[in-house]
C-alpha positions as CSV (number, residue, x, y, z in Angstrom):
1,M,34.9,304.8,173.9
2,G,32.1,307.1,175.0
3,R,29.5,306.1,177.7
4,V,26.5,308.2,178.7
5,N,23.5,307.5,181.1
6,G,20.5,309.8,181.6
7,R,16.9,310.2,182.9
8,G,14.1,312.6,182.0
9,L,10.3,313.3,181.8
10,H,7.7,311.7,179.5
11,N,7.2,313.2,176.0
12,N,5.0,311.9,173.2
13,T,6.4,314.2,170.5
14,A,8.2,313.2,167.4
15,G,11.3,314.7,165.8
16,T,11.9,316.5,162.6
17,Y,11.2,313.6,160.3
18,N,7.8,312.8,161.8
19,S,6.4,315.5,159.5
20,F,6.1,312.8,156.8
21,A,4.6,310.2,159.2
22,G,2.5,307.5,157.6
23,T,0.0,305.0,158.8
24,T,2.4,302.0,159.2
25,L,4.4,301.5,162.4
26,Y,7.9,303.2,162.3
27,R,7.0,304.9,159.0
28,K,8.9,308.1,158.2
29,R,10.4,310.0,155.3
30,I,14.2,310.6,155.4
31,G,16.5,311.4,152.5
32,S,16.2,313.3,149.3
33,W,15.0,312.6,145.8
34,S,18.6,312.8,144.6
35,S,19.3,309.5,146.6
36,E,16.1,308.0,145.1
37,R,17.3,308.8,141.6
38,V,20.7,307.1,142.1
39,I,19.0,304.1,143.7
40,M,16.6,303.8,140.8
41,Q,19.4,304.1,138.3
42,G,21.2,301.3,140.2
43,Q,18.1,299.2,140.1
44,A,17.8,299.9,136.4
45,V,21.3,298.6,135.8
46,R,20.7,295.5,137.9
47,L,17.4,294.8,136.1
48,Q,19.0,295.3,132.8
49,Q,21.7,292.8,133.6
50,E,19.1,290.3,134.9
51,W,17.0,290.7,131.7
52,S,20.2,290.4,129.6
53,G,21.2,287.2,131.4
54,A,17.7,285.7,131.3
55,V,17.2,286.5,127.6
56,M,20.7,285.2,126.6
57,V,20.1,281.9,128.5
58,A,16.7,281.6,126.9
59,A,18.1,282.2,123.5
60,K,20.8,279.6,123.9
61,R,18.2,277.1,125.1
62,N,15.9,277.9,122.3
63,T,18.3,277.6,119.4
64,F,21.9,276.7,120.2
65,R,21.1,273.8,122.5
66,K,18.4,272.5,120.2
67,M,20.8,272.5,117.3
68,V,23.5,270.7,119.3
69,L,20.9,268.2,120.5
70,I,19.7,267.5,116.9
71,I,23.3,267.0,115.8
72,F,23.9,264.7,118.8
73,L,20.8,262.7,118.0
74,L,21.9,262.3,114.4
75,L,25.3,261.0,115.4
76,L,24.0,258.8,118.3
77,P,22.5,256.0,116.1
78,I,25.8,255.8,114.1
79,A,27.8,255.5,117.3
80,C,25.4,252.9,118.7
81,V,25.6,250.8,115.5
82,Y,29.3,251.0,115.5
83,M,29.6,250.1,119.2
84,Y,27.4,247.1,118.6
85,S,29.4,245.9,115.6
86,H,32.6,246.6,117.6
87,Q,31.4,244.5,120.5
88,V,30.4,241.6,118.1
89,S,33.9,241.7,116.5
90,I,35.5,241.6,119.9
91,N,33.4,238.7,121.0
92,V,34.1,236.8,117.8
93,L,37.8,237.5,118.1
94,R,37.9,236.6,121.7
95,S,36.2,233.3,121.0
96,E,38.7,232.5,118.2
97,I,41.6,233.4,120.5
98,Q,40.2,231.2,123.3
99,G,39.6,228.3,120.8
100,N,43.1,228.5,119.4
101,L,44.7,228.7,122.8
102,L,42.7,225.8,124.1
103,N,43.6,223.7,121.0
104,R,47.2,224.4,121.5
105,Q,47.0,223.6,125.2
106,Q,45.1,220.4,124.6
107,F,47.7,219.3,122.0
108,F,50.5,220.1,124.5
109,I,48.7,218.2,127.3
110,S,48.2,215.2,124.9
111,Q,52.0,215.2,124.3
112,V,52.7,215.3,128.0
113,D,50.2,212.6,128.7
114,A,51.7,210.4,126.0
115,A,55.2,210.7,127.4
116,V,54.0,210.2,130.9
117,D,52.0,207.1,130.0
118,Q,55.1,205.7,128.3
119,L,57.1,206.2,131.4
120,A,54.3,204.7,133.5
121,M,54.7,201.4,131.7
122,F,58.4,201.2,132.5
123,P,57.9,199.6,136.0
124,V,55.6,197.0,134.5
125,I,58.0,196.1,131.7
126,V,60.9,195.9,134.2
127,G,58.9,193.8,136.6
128,H,58.3,191.2,133.8
129,D,61.8,191.0,132.5
130,P,63.2,187.4,133.1
131,F,66.6,188.5,134.3
132,I,65.1,190.9,136.8
133,R,62.6,188.3,137.9
134,E,65.4,185.9,138.4
135,Y,67.4,188.4,140.4
136,V,64.5,189.5,142.6
137,G,63.6,185.8,143.1
138,K,67.2,185.0,144.1
139,K,67.5,182.3,141.5
140,Y,71.3,182.3,141.6
141,N,73.6,179.8,143.2
142,T,76.8,181.6,143.8
143,Q,77.9,185.1,144.7
144,L,79.5,185.3,141.3
145,D,76.2,184.5,139.6
146,K,74.5,187.1,141.7
147,L,77.0,189.8,140.6
148,L,76.7,188.8,137.0
149,L,73.0,188.9,137.2
150,Q,73.0,192.2,139.0
151,S,75.2,193.7,136.3
152,R,72.7,192.5,133.6
153,V,69.8,194.0,135.6
154,I,71.4,197.4,135.8
155,E,72.2,197.2,132.1
156,K,68.5,196.4,131.4
157,L,67.4,199.4,133.5
158,G,69.8,201.7,131.6
159,Y,68.5,200.5,128.2
160,Q,64.9,200.9,129.3
161,S,65.5,204.4,130.7
162,A,67.3,205.5,127.5
163,S,64.3,204.4,125.4
164,S,62.4,207.6,126.4
165,E,63.1,211.1,125.2
166,W,62.6,212.4,128.7
167,T,65.3,212.3,131.3
168,N,64.3,209.6,133.8
169,E,65.5,207.0,136.1
170,L,64.4,203.4,136.9
171,N,64.9,202.0,140.4
172,I,64.4,198.6,142.0
173,Y,64.3,198.6,145.8
174,L,64.9,195.4,147.7
175,A,64.0,196.0,151.4
176,E,65.2,192.7,152.7
177,E,68.7,193.1,151.3
178,K,68.6,196.9,151.7
179,Q,69.7,197.2,148.2
180,V,68.7,199.5,145.3
181,L,69.4,198.8,141.6
182,S,69.1,201.9,139.4
183,S,69.8,203.3,136.0
184,N,71.3,206.2,137.9
185,I,74.6,205.3,139.5
186,F,74.2,208.0,142.1
187,V,71.1,206.5,143.7
188,T,71.7,204.8,147.0
189,Y,69.6,202.9,149.5
190,N,68.1,205.2,152.3
191,D,66.3,203.8,155.3
192,D,64.3,207.0,155.9
193,Y,63.2,207.0,152.3
194,M,61.9,203.4,152.6
195,K,59.6,204.5,155.5
196,Q,57.3,206.5,153.1
197,P,54.0,205.2,151.8
198,I,53.9,203.7,148.3
199,K,53.2,206.2,145.5
200,S,50.9,204.2,143.3
201,D,50.0,207.4,141.3
202,W,52.2,210.1,139.8
203,T,53.4,212.2,142.8
204,Y,55.3,215.5,142.7
205,D,58.5,215.4,144.7
206,Q,59.9,218.9,145.3
207,G,63.4,217.5,145.8
208,R,63.7,218.9,149.3
209,G,63.6,222.4,148.0
210,K,66.6,222.1,145.7
211,P,66.2,223.7,142.3
212,L,66.2,221.4,139.3
213,F,65.8,218.3,141.6
214,D,62.1,218.3,141.6
215,S,60.5,215.3,139.8
216,F,57.5,213.1,139.4
217,V,57.6,209.6,140.7
218,R,55.4,206.4,140.4
219,Q,55.9,203.1,142.2
220,I,54.7,199.5,141.8
221,S,55.3,197.0,144.7
222,E,55.4,193.3,145.1
223,P,53.0,192.3,146.5
224,A,50.6,195.0,145.2
225,S,48.7,195.4,148.5
226,T,51.8,196.5,150.4
227,P,51.2,200.0,152.0
228,R,54.8,201.1,152.7
229,L,58.1,200.8,150.9
230,E,59.9,198.8,153.6
231,Q,57.2,196.2,153.7
232,A,57.4,195.4,149.9
233,H,59.4,192.3,148.7
234,A,60.4,194.4,145.7
235,L,59.6,197.9,144.6
236,Y,59.8,199.2,141.0
237,E,60.0,202.9,140.7
238,V,60.1,205.3,137.7
239,R,61.0,209.0,138.2
240,F,61.3,211.8,135.6
241,S,62.6,215.3,136.2
242,A,60.3,218.4,136.1
243,E,62.9,220.0,133.9
244,N,61.4,217.9,131.0
245,L,58.1,219.8,131.5
246,R,59.9,223.2,131.7
247,L,61.6,222.5,128.4
248,M,58.3,221.6,126.8
249,L,56.8,224.8,128.3
250,D,59.6,226.8,126.7
251,H,58.8,225.4,123.3
252,F,55.1,226.0,123.9
253,K,55.7,229.6,124.8
254,A,57.9,230.2,121.7
255,G,54.9,229.5,119.5
256,G,52.5,232.0,121.1
257,N,52.0,235.2,123.1
258,G,51.3,233.7,126.5
259,D,53.3,232.7,129.5
260,P,52.3,229.1,130.2
261,F,52.9,227.1,133.5
262,L,51.7,223.9,135.2
263,Y,49.5,224.4,138.2
264,V,47.8,222.4,140.8
265,P,45.9,223.9,143.7
266,G,47.8,224.3,146.9
267,M,51.3,223.6,145.4
268,A,54.0,225.6,143.8
269,G,53.7,225.8,140.0
270,I,56.1,224.6,137.4
271,Y,57.1,227.5,135.2
272,N,59.0,228.0,132.0
273,H,62.5,229.4,132.1
274,S,61.5,233.0,131.0
275,V,58.4,233.3,133.1
276,T,57.3,236.6,134.6
277,S,57.3,235.2,138.1
278,H,55.4,238.0,139.8
279,L,52.5,237.9,137.3
280,A,52.4,234.1,137.1
281,A,52.3,233.9,140.9
282,T,49.5,236.4,141.0
283,V,47.5,234.3,138.5
284,A,48.1,231.2,140.6
285,Q,46.9,233.0,143.7
286,Q,43.7,234.1,141.9
287,L,43.1,230.6,140.7
288,D,43.5,229.3,144.3
289,K,40.6,231.5,145.3
290,Q,38.4,229.9,142.7
291,T,37.3,226.3,142.5
292,I,38.3,224.7,139.2
293,E,36.4,221.5,138.5
294,A,36.2,221.4,134.7
295,Q,38.8,219.7,132.6
296,S,39.3,222.8,130.6
297,G,38.0,226.4,130.5
298,N,38.9,230.0,130.8
299,R,38.6,233.0,133.1
300,I,39.1,236.8,132.7
301,L,41.0,238.2,135.5
302,E,42.1,241.8,136.2
303,L,45.7,242.0,137.3
304,D,47.7,245.1,137.8
305,S,44.9,247.2,136.3
306,N,45.0,245.1,133.1
307,K,42.6,242.3,132.0
308,Y,44.0,238.9,131.1
309,L,42.5,235.9,129.4
310,I,43.3,232.8,131.4
311,N,42.9,229.4,129.7
312,F,43.5,226.0,131.5
313,V,43.5,222.4,130.5
314,K,43.9,219.4,132.9
315,S,46.3,216.5,132.4
316,N,44.6,213.2,132.9
317,T,47.9,211.4,133.9
318,L,49.5,214.0,136.2
319,G,46.3,215.8,137.4
320,W,48.0,219.2,136.9
321,Y,46.5,222.1,134.9
322,L,48.3,223.7,132.0
323,V,47.6,227.4,132.5
324,D,48.3,230.1,129.9
325,Y,47.4,233.8,130.1
326,V,47.5,236.6,127.6
327,P,46.6,240.3,127.9
328,L,43.4,241.1,126.2
329,E,44.5,244.6,125.2
330,Q,47.4,243.1,123.3
331,T,45.3,240.7,121.4
332,L,42.6,243.3,120.7
333,L,45.0,246.1,119.9
334,P,44.0,246.4,116.2
335,I,40.3,246.6,116.9
336,T,41.0,249.0,119.7
337,K,42.9,251.3,117.4
338,S,40.0,251.2,114.9
339,R,37.5,252.0,117.6
340,N,39.6,255.0,118.9
341,F,39.9,256.3,115.3
342,F,36.1,256.1,114.9
343,Y,35.6,258.0,118.2
344,V,38.0,260.7,117.1
345,V,36.1,261.1,113.8
346,I,32.7,261.2,115.6
347,S,34.1,263.8,118.0
348,L,35.3,266.0,115.2
349,L,31.9,265.8,113.5
350,L,30.2,266.7,116.7
351,V,32.5,269.7,117.2
352,A,32.0,270.8,113.6
353,G,28.2,270.6,114.1
354,M,28.4,272.6,117.3
355,V,30.5,275.3,115.4
356,A,27.9,275.4,112.7
357,A,25.1,275.7,115.3
358,Y,27.0,278.5,117.1
359,L,27.4,280.4,113.9
360,L,23.7,280.1,113.2
361,Y,23.0,281.3,116.8
362,R,25.5,284.2,116.6
363,H,24.3,285.6,113.2
364,V,20.6,284.9,113.5
365,Q,19.3,284.0,117.0
366,K,21.6,286.4,119.0
367,P,20.4,289.6,117.2
368,I,16.8,288.5,117.7
369,A,17.5,287.9,121.3
370,K,19.1,291.3,121.7
371,L,16.0,292.9,120.1
372,L,13.7,290.9,122.4
373,Q,15.8,291.9,125.4
374,G,15.6,295.6,124.5
375,V,11.8,295.4,124.0
376,L,11.3,293.7,127.4
377,L,13.5,296.3,129.2
378,L,11.5,299.1,127.7
379,K,8.3,297.4,128.6
380,S,9.5,297.1,132.2
381,G,10.3,300.9,132.4
382,I,14.1,300.8,131.9
383,Y,14.4,303.4,129.3
384,S,18.2,303.6,129.4
385,A,18.4,300.2,127.7
386,R,20.6,300.1,124.6
387,I,21.7,297.2,122.3
388,D,25.5,297.2,122.3
389,Y,25.9,294.6,119.5
390,Q,26.9,294.8,115.8
391,P,25.9,291.7,113.9
392,N,27.3,293.1,110.6
393,N,24.3,291.6,108.8
394,E,20.7,292.5,108.0
395,F,19.9,293.0,111.7
396,D,22.3,295.9,112.0
397,F,19.8,298.3,110.6
398,L,17.1,297.2,113.1
399,I,19.4,297.5,116.1
400,R,20.5,301.0,115.2
401,R,16.9,302.2,114.8
402,F,15.9,300.6,118.1
403,N,18.7,302.5,119.9
404,E,17.6,305.7,118.4
405,M,14.0,305.1,119.5
406,A,15.1,304.2,123.0
407,E,17.2,307.3,123.3
408,E,14.4,309.6,122.3
409,I,12.1,307.9,124.9
410,Q,14.7,308.2,127.6
411,E,15.2,311.9,127.0
412,L,11.5,312.6,127.2
413,I,11.1,310.6,130.4
414,E,14.2,312.2,132.1
415,K,12.8,315.7,131.4
416,V,9.6,314.9,133.2
417,Y,11.5,313.1,136.0
418,A,13.9,315.9,136.5
419,E,11.1,318.4,137.1
420,Q,9.5,316.1,139.7
421,L,12.8,315.6,141.4
422,R,13.6,319.3,141.8
423,S,10.1,319.8,143.2
424,R,10.5,317.1,145.8
425,E,14.0,318.0,146.8
426,A,12.9,321.6,147.5
427,T,10.0,320.3,149.6
428,L,12.2,317.9,151.6
429,K,14.8,320.7,152.4
430,Q,12.0,323.0,153.4
431,L,10.6,320.3,155.8
432,Q,14.1,319.6,157.2
433,A,14.5,323.3,158.0
434,Q,11.2,323.5,159.9
435,I,10.9,323.1,163.6
436,N,8.4,320.7,165.0
437,P,6.1,323.1,167.1
438,H,4.8,320.5,169.4
439,F,8.2,319.1,170.4
440,L,9.5,322.7,170.8
441,Y,6.5,323.8,172.9
442,N,7.0,320.9,175.3
443,C,10.6,321.8,175.7
444,L,9.8,325.5,176.2
445,Y,7.2,324.6,178.8
446,F,9.8,322.5,180.6
447,I,12.2,325.5,180.6
448,S,9.4,327.8,182.0
449,N,8.5,325.3,184.7
450,M,12.1,324.7,185.7
451,A,12.7,328.5,185.8
452,M,9.7,328.9,188.1
453,L,11.1,326.2,190.3
454,E,14.5,328.0,190.1
455,D,16.2,324.9,188.8
456,K,18.8,326.7,186.9
457,Q,20.8,323.6,186.0
458,S,17.9,322.0,184.2
459,V,17.0,325.2,182.4
460,V,20.6,325.6,181.1
461,A,20.8,321.9,180.1
462,M,17.5,321.9,178.2
463,A,18.3,325.2,176.4
464,N,21.8,324.1,175.4
465,N,20.7,320.6,174.2
466,L,17.7,322.0,172.4
467,G,19.8,324.6,170.6
468,D,22.4,322.1,169.5
469,Y,19.7,319.7,168.4
470,Y,18.0,322.2,166.1
471,R,21.2,323.7,164.8
472,Y,22.3,320.2,163.6
473,T,18.9,319.1,162.2
474,T,18.3,322.3,160.2
475,R,21.8,322.3,158.6
476,V,21.4,321.1,155.0
477,E,24.7,322.1,153.4
478,K,26.7,319.0,154.6
479,Q,25.4,315.5,153.8
480,L,28.4,313.4,155.2
481,V,29.3,313.6,158.9
482,T,31.3,311.6,161.4
483,I,29.7,309.1,163.7
484,R,30.9,311.3,166.6
485,E,28.8,314.2,165.3
486,E,25.8,311.9,164.8
487,L,26.1,310.5,168.3
488,Q,26.4,314.1,169.7
489,L,23.0,314.8,168.1
490,I,21.7,311.6,169.7
491,T,23.1,312.7,173.0
492,N,21.3,316.1,172.7
493,Y,18.0,314.4,171.8
494,L,18.2,311.7,174.5
495,T,19.3,314.3,177.1
496,I,16.2,316.3,176.3
497,Q,14.0,313.2,176.7
498,N,16.0,312.3,179.8
499,L,15.2,315.7,181.3
500,R,11.5,315.3,180.4
501,M,11.1,311.7,181.4
502,E,13.0,310.3,184.3
503,R,11.9,306.7,183.5
504,V,14.0,306.9,180.3
505,C,17.6,305.8,180.5
506,Y,20.2,305.4,177.8
507,E,23.7,304.1,177.3
508,I,26.1,304.9,174.4
509,E,29.1,302.7,174.0
510,V,30.9,303.1,170.7
511,P,34.7,302.3,170.1
512,E,37.0,305.2,169.4
513,A,38.0,303.7,166.0
514,I,34.3,303.9,164.8
515,L,33.7,307.5,166.0
516,S,35.9,309.0,163.2
517,M,34.2,307.2,160.4
518,T,31.8,309.1,158.1
519,I,28.2,308.2,157.3
520,P,25.3,310.1,155.7
521,R,23.8,312.6,158.2
522,L,20.7,311.8,160.2
523,L,20.9,308.0,159.9
524,L,20.7,307.3,163.6
525,Q,18.2,309.9,164.8
526,P,15.1,308.4,163.2
527,L,15.9,305.0,164.7
528,V,16.5,306.4,168.2
529,E,13.3,308.6,167.9
530,N,11.3,305.5,166.9
531,A,12.7,303.6,169.9
532,V,11.5,306.4,172.3
533,I,8.1,307.1,170.7
534,H,7.0,303.6,169.7
535,G,9.0,301.6,172.4
536,L,9.5,303.4,175.6
537,E,6.6,305.9,175.7
538,R,4.2,303.0,175.5
539,K,6.0,301.0,178.2
540,A,5.1,301.4,181.9
541,G,8.1,301.7,184.1
542,K,11.7,302.3,183.5
543,G,13.0,302.1,179.9
544,L,16.5,301.8,178.5
545,I,18.0,302.6,175.1
546,R,21.4,301.1,174.4
547,I,23.6,302.2,171.5
548,S,26.8,300.2,170.8
549,G,29.3,299.8,168.0
550,E,31.5,297.0,166.8
551,S,33.9,296.3,163.9
552,D,35.7,293.3,162.6
553,G,38.1,295.2,160.3
554,T,36.0,295.1,157.1
555,E,32.4,295.3,158.3
556,H,31.2,297.9,160.9
557,R,28.0,297.8,162.9
558,I,26.0,300.1,165.2
559,V,23.3,298.5,167.3
560,I,20.3,300.5,168.7
561,E,18.4,298.4,171.2
562,D,15.5,299.2,173.5
563,N,13.5,297.3,176.1
564,G,10.2,298.8,175.1
565,V,6.9,297.2,174.1
566,G,8.3,295.6,170.9
567,V,6.3,294.5,167.9
568,T,4.4,291.4,166.9
569,E,5.7,288.8,164.4
570,A,3.4,290.1,161.7
571,Q,4.5,293.7,162.2
572,M,8.2,292.6,162.1
573,N,7.6,290.7,158.8
574,E,5.9,293.8,157.4
575,L,8.8,296.0,158.4
576,R,11.4,293.7,156.9
577,Q,9.4,293.4,153.7
578,T,9.1,297.2,153.5
579,L,12.9,297.5,153.5
580,D,13.2,295.9,150.0
581,E,10.1,297.4,148.4
582,P,10.7,300.1,145.7
583,M,9.9,303.7,146.6
584,S,6.4,304.9,145.7
585,E,4.4,308.0,146.0
586,Q,3.0,306.8,149.3
587,M,6.3,305.6,150.7
588,G,7.2,307.5,153.9
589,C,9.0,305.0,156.0
590,G,12.1,306.4,157.8
591,V,13.4,302.9,158.4
592,W,13.2,302.2,154.6
593,N,15.0,305.5,153.9
594,V,17.9,304.6,156.4
595,H,18.2,301.1,154.8
596,Q,18.3,302.5,151.2
597,R,20.8,305.3,152.0
598,L,23.1,302.8,153.6
599,R,23.0,300.5,150.5
600,H,23.4,303.5,148.2
601,Y,26.5,304.9,150.0
602,F,28.2,301.7,151.0
603,G,27.1,299.0,148.5
604,P,24.5,296.2,148.4
605,D,26.1,294.2,151.3
606,S,25.2,297.1,153.7
607,G,21.9,297.9,155.1
608,L,19.6,297.7,158.1
609,E,18.6,294.6,160.1
610,L,15.6,294.5,162.4
611,M,14.8,292.0,165.1
612,T,13.0,291.6,168.4
613,V,14.7,290.8,171.7
614,D,13.7,289.4,175.1
615,D,10.6,287.5,173.7
616,N,9.2,290.5,171.8
617,R,9.6,292.8,174.8
618,G,12.2,294.9,173.0
619,F,13.4,296.0,169.6
620,K,16.8,296.0,168.0
621,S,18.0,297.9,164.9
622,I,21.5,297.0,163.4
623,L,23.2,299.3,160.9
624,K,26.0,297.5,159.1
625,W,28.3,298.8,156.3
626,K,31.7,298.1,154.8
627,E,34.4,300.5,153.6
628,P,32.8,303.6,152.0
629,I,32.7,304.0,148.3
630,D,32.7,307.2,146.3
631,V,29.7,309.3,146.9
632,P,27.9,310.9,143.9
633,A,28.2,314.7,143.6
634,I,24.4,315.1,143.7
635,D,24.4,313.9,147.4
636,R,27.2,316.3,148.5
637,R,25.1,319.5,148.3
């Protein structure tokens, strides 16, 4: 890393490239017409690509997209009509399915209610039987008569229980005697059981959690107003197993596609023997979240990412709901297949229409768009434009004739341009070889004055730096140099200014890795000279120029910063706008030339950035570039 500091006398002269100074701040002429030619050719290629993209997009919008839109609009009414008819069919089929399911469920519930009503009459019939009334009323004289009458009562209970198709049991509880008479020989008297309230309506008994022991029970007491079992003179009880309902659910399921079960809110359901327990439990949980008040109805629930039709009918005797659910997709599968087939046909028709529209675009609209593109490029001054397209139809003749015409126009323009280019290159090299008399006179006067003062060291320093400076600036045979050589020129120039103006100081800090990189010659000198002339010479007091370098591996930067008078916001905007303007006959801005040469040598991501520092009391120029690309032979002379 190099670091240099210096001081010198005031000087208001400019360097070599101030010979082409313009009226705008920082305006200078650097470079050659060969660079301009390459830049213009690059701009021509870029404009050609932009025109090509714009015209192609416009052509697609004007023809291809319109044709696709027309085809889409033609098929849209058909699709809408079909979707409407499809929805009507689904609604009708869904209504029919719901009606059929509800009818089957209502018939099933009517069978259950009939069987339950028959069983509900058993306690009444038993309570009016003369033998049972005689036993309950203790109308017997001896113990033998009691045992004979008891045997007859049990026989009567067995006959009455067997008269029903459902498995059931009839019980008579006598609390005073702590005795129970039953059609089931395994029923015994239990004091804890007798402490329960009387179940005047059908009540579900879960059988203490034992499977196949759950049942429904209904009781009639004497007297009828007795609240508890142990307080009744006699209790007539009928009980039937829930297994009867499970068997009926099995028969009901065999005749349909559902999975029926009996449900009451807040209690475990009664399921058929082949139930899908997880799905049925989920349905029951969903029904628990909803309030069911109607005697019958339906719901559509989404379970496990599938929609199910839920139908329910309430039993008037038990108070339970018969719930049945069927997947909608399964019932609507034929209609769904028909709908999918229609969508496939419509999609094929749309694709066929798009293919037809594309063929029309390719064989008609695209050749027209190519011709329009070529005409617009010629109109904008891009005479290298050619139409690289073979339609193999009637447009082929027009495209060949257009290319021939464009080639003749380009040859004529290039001849005139080449003559102008040679003239301007000769002028630029002549200017580059000249010595600025005013700058040289000031330096010679300084040498003369120092010689009179016998300051030999200053005389030698000025003479050596002045000689090195002009030797480098007048050399035109080498266009690419290392940054080390460029910084040596900057050191010579700033040393001269330092000797002449003591209030001017400078610092140069550039990493060693950057010093060996190559850049186009005379990129840094115009920026440093601008910093001295337009920044520090107009500043009262001490001035500083700082040159630093940095690199992140792919992008490299050199920063030239001064603490001079700076520029206004309007001047800064004008300078930035000037960087991207095309070169004209009046263009003479050295900053523009540095920016364009960087982009030409190192690509569009490189260039020059300008900004103010310290609240517009300074100016900063940042040269940034990436890895160098191949340099055209025309710039190596």
